[in-house]
C-alpha positions in Angstrom: -69.8 31.1 -0.6 -66.9 30.4 1.8 -66.6 30.8 5.5 -63.5 32.4 7.1 -62.1 29.0 7.4 -62.5 26.0 5.2 -61.2 22.5 4.6 -59.2 22.4 1.3 -57.3 19.9 -0.7 -54.0 20.3 -2.7 -54.2 17.1 -4.7 -50.9 17.6 -6.6 -49.1 17.7 -3.3 -51.1 14.8 -1.8 -52.9 16.9 0.8 -56.6 16.1 1.4 -58.7 17.8 4.1 -56.4 20.4 5.5 -57.7 23.4 7.4 -57.2 26.8 5.7 -57.8 30.4 6.7 -59.7 32.4 4.1 -58.0 35.8 4.2 -59.2 38.6 1.9 -56.6 40.9 3.5 -53.7 38.8 2.1 -52.9 39.1 -1.6 -51.0 35.9 -2.0 -51.9 32.5 -0.6 -49.4 30.8 1.6 -48.5 27.2 2.5 -46.5 26.1 5.5 -43.4 24.5 4.1 -39.7 24.1 4.7 -37.8 24.7 1.4 -35.2 22.0 1.0 -33.6 22.9 -2.4 -34.2 24.4 -5.8 -33.1 22.6 -8.9 -33.4 22.5 -12.7 -35.1 19.9 -14.9 -34.4 21.0 -18.5 -35.5 24.6 -18.9 -37.6 24.7 -15.7 -36.7 25.5 -12.1 -38.3 23.4 -9.4 -38.4 23.6 -5.7 -38.4 20.6 -3.3 -40.0 21.3 0.0 -41.3 19.5 3.1 -44.7 20.0 4.5 -45.9 18.8 7.9 -49.3 17.3 7.3 -51.0 17.2 10.7 -53.7 14.5 10.2 -51.1 11.9 9.5 -48.3 13.4 11.7 -45.8 13.0 8.9 -43.5 15.2 7.0 -44.1 14.9 3.3 -41.6 15.9 0.6 -43.1 17.6 -2.4 -41.8 19.1 -5.7 -43.4 21.8 -7.8 -42.3 24.2 -10.5 -41.0 27.5 -9.1 -43.0 30.2 -10.8 -41.5 33.2 -9.0 -39.5 34.6 -6.1 -41.3 37.6 -4.4 -41.0 39.9 -1.5 -44.0 39.2 0.6 -45.0 41.3 3.6 -46.1 39.1 6.5 -48.9 39.7 9.0 -46.3 41.2 11.4 -45.3 43.8 8.7 -41.9 42.4 7.8 -41.0 41.8 4.2 -39.3 38.5 3.2 -38.3 36.8 0.0 -40.4 33.7 -0.6 -40.5 31.1 -3.4 -43.8 30.9 -5.2 -45.2 27.6 -6.6 -48.4 27.0 -8.5 -50.6 24.0 -7.7 -54.1 22.8 -7.9 -56.5 23.6 -5.0 -59.9 22.2 -4.3 -62.4 24.0 -2.1 -65.8 22.2 -2.0 -66.6 21.2 -5.6 -64.4 24.0 -7.1 -60.9 23.1 -8.3 -58.5 25.5 -9.8 -54.7 26.3 -9.9 -53.4 28.9 -7.5 -50.0 30.4 -6.5 -48.7 29.8 -3.0 -45.8 31.3 -1.3 -43.8 28.8 0.7 -43.4 30.1 4.3 -42.8 28.9 7.8 -46.3 29.1 9.3 -45.4 27.0 12.4 -46.5 29.9 14.7 -49.8 30.2 12.9 -53.0 28.3 13.7 -53.7 27.4 10.0 -51.0 25.8 7.8 -52.6 27.2 4.7 -53.8 30.7 4.0 -55.9 31.4 0.9 -55.5 35.0 -0.3 -57.7 37.2 -2.4 -55.9 36.6 -5.7 -57.0 32.9 -5.5 -60.5 33.9 -4.4 -61.2 36.6 -7.0 -64.1 35.9 -9.3 -64.7 32.5 -7.7 -66.0 33.0 -4.2 -67.8 35.4 -1.8 -66.6 35.1 1.8 -68.9 35.3 4.8 -66.6 36.2 7.7 -69.3 35.2 10.3 -69.4 31.6 9.2 -67.0 28.6 9.0 -66.7 25.5 6.8 -69.5 26.3 4.4 -67.8 24.3 1.6 -66.6 21.5 3.9 -68.3 18.1 4.2 -70.6 17.8 7.1 -68.5 15.0 8.8 -65.4 17.2 8.6 -67.3 20.2 10.2 -68.6 17.9 13.0 -65.1 16.5 13.7 -63.6 20.0 13.8 -66.3 21.9 15.6 -67.3 19.1 18.0 
């Protein structure tokens, strides 16, 4: 079971302990990122992007295979084309691969949004609770 917000890790991108909003109203997960470029390695297309990782106050450059380009409708109702990457995510003791759209989430509280496609068949969400899968020390640090 998940709360409406959880601490997550994206180990392939070097992210440990980032806050994420669990949003069953969103189909696709999203990651706050600034796309720098797309490029090819052999037959595959990659995307290089920068993420602002708040705990270390640094901008980290990442690379991932681009799996798609989709029109995503944001929370304000506007559609925009976004690049989609697939990477490993860990929530509590559960690790799996999920697709993330790369988006400017600088105006949002949470840099990572986990949508229902990633949650399907894995988790039940309790919207009245927070950090149910997060370590106790992380919950204490965040909630005071």
